[in-house]
C-alpha positions in Angstrom: 133.4 117.0 75.1 135.4 114.8 72.9 133.5 111.7 72.4 136.6 109.3 72.2 136.8 110.0 76.3 133.7 108.2 76.8 132.9 104.5 76.3 132.0 103.2 72.8 130.0 100.1 73.5 128.8 97.7 70.4 128.8 94.4 72.2 126.8 91.7 70.1 124.3 90.4 72.5 124.1 87.3 70.6 127.1 84.7 71.8 126.6 82.2 69.0 123.8 80.2 66.8 122.9 76.6 67.4 120.8 76.2 64.1 118.1 78.5 64.6 118.1 79.3 67.9 120.9 81.9 69.6 122.6 82.1 72.7 122.8 85.1 74.2 124.5 87.1 77.0 121.4 87.6 78.9 120.3 84.0 79.0 123.8 82.8 79.9 123.9 85.5 82.7 120.3 84.6 84.0 121.0 80.8 84.1 124.3 81.5 85.8 122.9 83.4 88.3 120.1 80.5 89.5 123.1 77.8 89.5 125.0 80.1 91.9 122.1 80.5 93.7 121.5 77.4 94.3 125.1 76.7 95.0 124.7 79.6 97.8 121.1 78.0 98.9 123.0 74.4 99.4 125.5 76.3 101.1 123.0 77.5 103.4 120.9 74.6 104.1 124.0 72.7 104.9 124.8 75.6 107.2 121.9 75.3 109.3 121.3 71.5 108.9 117.8 71.9 107.3 116.1 69.5 105.3 118.0 69.8 101.6 115.0 67.6 100.2 113.3 71.2 99.9 115.9 72.6 97.7 115.1 71.4 94.7 111.3 72.6 95.0 112.6 75.8 95.7 114.9 75.5 93.4 111.5 75.1 90.6 109.2 77.6 92.5 111.7 80.2 92.2 112.5 79.8 88.6 108.6 79.7 87.5 107.8 82.3 89.6 110.6 84.7 88.6 110.4 84.0 84.7 106.5 84.4 85.2 106.1 87.3 87.3 108.6 89.7 85.6 107.0 88.8 82.1 103.6 89.4 83.1 104.9 92.4 85.6 106.6 94.3 81.9 102.9 93.6 80.6 100.5 95.1 83.1 103.1 97.7 84.4 104.9 98.5 81.4 103.6 97.2 77.6 99.2 96.9 78.5 98.8 98.9 75.8 100.5 96.9 73.5 100.0 93.4 75.1 96.3 94.1 75.3 96.4 93.8 71.5 98.9 91.7 70.6 98.4 88.7 73.5 100.4 86.0 71.8 103.5 88.3 72.1 103.0 87.5 76.2 104.6 84.3 75.8 107.6 85.4 73.7 110.0 85.9 76.4 112.8 85.6 74.2 111.5 89.0 72.8 112.7 91.1 75.7 110.3 92.5 78.4 110.8 91.4 82.4 110.2 94.0 84.8 112.0 93.1 88.3 109.3 94.5 90.3 107.1 92.0 88.8 109.7 89.2 89.5 109.7 89.8 92.9 105.9 90.0 93.7 106.3 86.4 91.8 108.9 85.3 94.0 106.4 86.4 96.8 103.3 84.4 96.1 105.8 81.5 94.8 107.3 81.3 98.5 103.7 81.0 100.2 102.8 78.2 98.2 106.2 76.9 98.9 106.2 77.4 103.2 103.1 76.1 103.2 102.6 72.9 100.8 106.8 72.0 101.5 108.9 73.3 104.5 105.6 74.1 106.8 107.7 77.1 107.9 106.9 80.7 108.0 107.5 82.3 104.7 109.8 84.8 106.2 112.0 81.8 107.0 112.7 81.3 103.7 112.8 85.0 102.3 115.5 85.7 105.1 117.8 83.2 103.4 116.5 83.2 99.6 117.1 87.1 99.2 121.4 86.6 99.8 121.5 84.7 96.3 118.8 87.0 94.7 120.6 89.7 95.0 123.8 88.1 93.2 121.3 87.1 90.6 120.3 91.0 90.0 123.6 91.9 89.5 123.5 89.3 87.1 120.3 90.2 85.4 121.7 94.0 85.3 125.1 92.8 83.6 122.8 90.9 81.0 120.9 94.6 80.3 124.4 96.0 79.7 125.4 93.4 77.4 121.9 93.8 75.9 122.8 97.7 75.4 118.9 98.4 77.2 118.0 99.9 80.1 120.4 102.7 80.5 119.9 106.3 81.7 119.8 110.4 80.0 122.9 112.0 78.3 125.9 112.6 80.6 129.6 114.6 80.7 131.2 112.2 82.8 133.9 110.2 81.6 132.4 107.3 82.1 129.4 107.3 80.0 128.8 104.8 77.7 127.8 105.6 73.8 125.7 102.7 73.2 126.1 102.3 69.5 124.2 99.2 68.5 121.1 101.4 69.1 122.3 104.0 67.5 123.3 106.4 70.3 125.6 109.1 69.6 126.2 110.9 72.2 127.1 109.4 75.8 124.8 108.0 78.3 125.1 107.1 82.0 125.6 103.2 82.5 123.2 102.4 84.9 122.9 98.7 84.7 126.2 98.8 86.0 125.2 101.6 89.1 122.6 99.3 89.8 124.7 96.2 89.3 126.9 97.6 91.6 124.2 98.7 94.4 123.2 94.9 94.2 126.3 93.5 95.0 127.0 95.6 97.7 123.4 94.3 98.7 124.3 90.5 98.3 127.8 91.3 100.1 125.8 93.2 103.1 123.5 89.7 103.4 125.7 87.4 103.5 127.9 89.0 106.0 124.5 89.6 107.9 123.8 85.9 107.5 126.9 84.0 108.3 128.4 86.8 110.3 126.0 87.8 113.1 125.1 86.1 116.0 121.5 86.4 115.2 120.5 88.5 112.4 119.1 85.0 110.4 117.1 84.3 113.2 115.3 87.6 113.4 112.1 86.7 111.0 112.2 89.5 108.1 115.3 91.1 109.1 117.3 90.1 105.9 114.3 90.5 103.9 113.5 93.9 105.1 117.0 94.7 104.7 117.2 93.5 101.3 114.2 95.7 99.9 115.2 98.7 101.6 118.8 97.9 100.1 117.5 96.9 96.4 114.3 99.4 96.0 116.2 102.8 97.0 119.0 102.3 95.1 116.5 101.7 91.9 114.1 104.6 93.4 117.4 106.8 92.8 118.8 105.5 90.1 115.5 106.2 88.0 116.0 109.8 88.1 118.6 109.7 85.8 117.8 106.5 83.5 115.5 106.5 80.7 111.8 106.2 80.9 111.1 102.8 79.5 107.5 103.9 78.0 106.6 106.8 76.6 103.5 107.3 79.2 106.1 107.8 81.9 107.3 111.0 79.9 104.7 113.7 82.3 105.2 111.2 85.2 106.4 113.5 88.2 107.8 109.6 89.8 108.2 107.2 87.1 106.6 103.6 87.1 109.8 102.2 88.4 109.9 104.7 91.3 106.0 104.2 92.3 106.5 100.3 92.3 109.8 100.3 94.2 108.1 103.0 97.1 105.9 100.4 98.9 108.8 97.7 99.1 110.9 100.2 100.5 108.2 101.3 103.2 107.8 97.3 103.8 111.4 96.6 104.3 111.6 99.1 107.1 108.3 98.0 108.7 110.1 94.3 108.7 112.9 95.5 110.2 111.8 97.5 112.5 109.7 94.3 113.3 112.1 91.6 113.4 114.3 93.7 115.9 111.5 93.9 118.7 110.7 90.7 118.5 113.5 87.9 120.0 115.1 85.4 117.6 113.2 82.6 116.4 115.5 79.1 116.5 113.6 76.1 114.6 114.7 72.9 115.9 115.4 70.1 112.3 
């Protein structure tokens, strides 16, 4: 097929330089996601007349947990052979290497601490609200991956295939960053409507969190079939690491949804 039918992608991941530092699209989109997330959570707290003083603490917990969890997830799940020999590289997040599964685990741990020491409410109360903006943040992170020309798919003959020229590619590949971003955007819209436009979904502990897990990680599981392996050791695996890590989250999501629907709504008094 004529290569001119495909999309030639050669975007510079750097926007501009500030002295020795460079401002990259990935970092800008990552930061924008957190700012939008803060705005959405603020809107949700006002909608429920929740204590808005909790919001700043939540913001810090989530930022630290996301970066640390995603970095350690990449280190331990995908790159331990390298990082065990180069431990100083673990702290160099700006070199790239974040794993969404690690970020999810980090956030779960942080929200347990946040719920215990700040809100004194069930961690499911916080997580059911937090997953709404997190789904939107995931959209921007995958867009950042596209701007970095990374985490893309296998060869395709489809007309929307991307030739990632910056990486030296000469054939079209599936733009799996876009596939994932669209799935996450649909998840965000669904969760937003469930929170603001249904009678009691936000008051059923674990329901929105379960829907988030099912939608996000089911999409991730199937898209991985057309994604290039991130690490050499995945070449001989029936299911790659991303898929193996997605299965527990999907199962947990199903359990959370079923459990939430069997129990009555829980209304907190402010």
